[in-house]
N, C-alpha and C positions, 0 to 999 in steps of 0.2 A: 904876648903869648896867651895870657889869661883870657883876653877878649876873644881871640880866635878859637880857643878850646870851648869857651862858653857858646859861641855861635854854632860851632860844629855839633855840640851836644843838643842844643835847642833844635837845630835843623833835622837831626837824625831821629830823635826820640819824640815822635808825634804820631797822631792818627787822625785822619787817614794818612797812609804812607805817601811819600812823594812818588811821582810816576817813575817808570823805568828810565825815561829820557832825562828827567831831573837828576836821578841817581848817577847816571852815566856822566853827565856834565860835571856835577859836583865832585865825583870821585876823581875825574881827570884834573880838575882845578885845585883840589885841596889835599890830595894824598901824594906821597912820594912816588917816584917812577915805577917801582916794582908792583905797586898796588893798582890794579885796573878793575874796571867794571866787569862783573861776571853775571850774565843774564840768568844762569841757573841758580846762583846764590840769591839774586834778587827775587826770583820766582819763589824760592823756598822761604825767603824772609816774609814776603807778603802773604803767602799761603798759611803761615804759622800764626801764633798769637801776636797781639800787638806788642809794641816796644815797652810797655809798662811793667813787664815781668809779673803780670797777674794783679797789679794794683787797680787798674781801671778795667771795668767790664768790657768785653769784646763789643765792638760796634759803637762805643761811646767816644766821641771826639775829645782829644786832649792835646796839650802841648806842655812845654816846660817854661818856667820863668826864673829869672835871676833876681827878681825884686826882693825876695827874702832868702836868696841863695848865698853860698859861700864858695871861696876858691882858696887854693893853697899851691904855692909854687914849690914843688918838691925839689927841683933842681933847675939851675939856669947857668949854662956855661957857653959863652960865645954864641954859636949858631944852634945850640941844642937846648931844649927846655922840656921839662916834665911838669905838667900842671894838672892838679885834681880839681874837678868842678863838681859842686853840689847844687842842684836846682830843685825847685818845688813844682809839683804837678798843678796845672790849671785844668780842671775838669768842668766842662761846660764853660761857664764864665767865672768860676770861683777858684781862687788860689787855695789849694789845700794846706791847712796848717799842720798836717800829719804826714802826707805822702811826698817823699823826696827821692831823688835819684843821684847817684854819684858815678863819675867816670874819670879815669886818669889818661891823659893824652901825652904821648911822647911826640914832640914836635921838632921840626928842623926848619931853620930859616933858609930860604932860597932867594934867588933873584926875583921871584914872583911873590915873596912874602912867606908866611908860615905855612907849612904843610904837615899833615898828620903822617907819622911813621907807624904808630901802633896805639891801640886803645886797650886799656885793662881796668881792673878794679883793684887799685892799690890800697885805698882807704875805704872805711865804712861810712855810712851815713852818720852813725853815732860819733865817730872820730871828728868828722868835718863840722857837724852842726852842734852836737851836744858837748863834746869834750874840748871845744875851743880851738881845734887845729885850724879851721878855716877862717879866712878874713871875709867879713860881710861886704857885698858889693855896695857901692854908692850909686844910688839910682836903680838901674836895672831895667830889663825889658822882658 
């Protein structure tokens, strides 16, 4: 569950944005049944600011890495998991020692593997990285 949530966050929070076709395919494969691709939502997403929440200047390529990241399994019961992921920004070719992003993924195990049900911000960057809530990844990408 932690690996899936990490991959989902790394795939989504990057710039340049994935194409509409990529979003459509990934949404169908990685979200539960009621969540479907919406072209209008995608158009609004890519027309707005990048996914860094103002950390990375517009037009600057970036992605996230788990090399110095943290994760926390909030809950795991049978086929349901809630995992919080904290990742660091890679801006240009450099891993930022300061800029991080956190997301909490509610997941469901299906015949096709883990699927995302909902994404929220349950914990803060400080909780996950500085207050010791998160477990460091071993390795990372």
